[in-house]
N, C-alpha and C positions, 0 to 999 in steps of 0.2 A: 545427464539428468538436469532438469531445469527447476528452479525454485522461484516462485513469485510470492512476494510478501504483501499482505493487505496493509495499506497505509491510508491515513485519513487526510483528505484534501484540506489544507489550511488557507491557501490563497490560490487564485486562478487567473491566468490570462488566456488569450485565445489559443496559444500553442503550447503552453507549459503550465505547471502547477507546483506549488510548494506542498509537499506531503510530509507526514510525521508518524513515527512509531517509536515508543520508548525514549522519547526525548531527542531522537535523531531526525533531523529535517534534511530533505533533499529536494532539489528541483528536478522534475521529470517531464519528459515529453508527453503531450496529451493527444497526439495525432491519431492514436488508435482508440481513444476513449473520449471523443468530443462531448458526449452527453453528461459527463461527470461534473458535479457542482461542488462548491465549498460545503464541507460537512460529510460528503460521501466517502466511502471507502473504495479504493481502487487497488487492483493487483499490480504490483510493480516488479518488473523484471528488466534487467539490463538498461536501466535509465528511462524506461517507458512505462506508462500506465497501459496495461494490456486488456483491462476489463474492469467493470464495476461490480462490486458485491454488496449485498445488504449487510447491515450492522451485525445481525445474528451470525451469518456465515463468517464474517471477518473475525468475530469474537471466538468462534470455534477453531478457526485456523490458527489464530494467534495463541490460543491456549495450548494447542498441540506444539507449536514452535517453542513456547515458553517451557513446556515439559521437556522437550529435547535439549534445550539450552541448559535447563536445570540438571539433567543427567550428565551432560558433557562438560559442565563448567562454563565459565564465561571468559 
């Protein structure tokens, strides 16, 4: 099973971006999602942005993840 986390693009270069969720920042490859810009949400899996999602869809997904985290502890 694979899990991709929506993360917000904070900074961007041609080939990578700094993304953030819950105060955690990571630098990820943008080769598969070259159209994403600062402020966009991207799905991050295995160190790469694999697709762009709108803010509403990102919020729904993150709410579900928060719910699972809350049930399982941190």
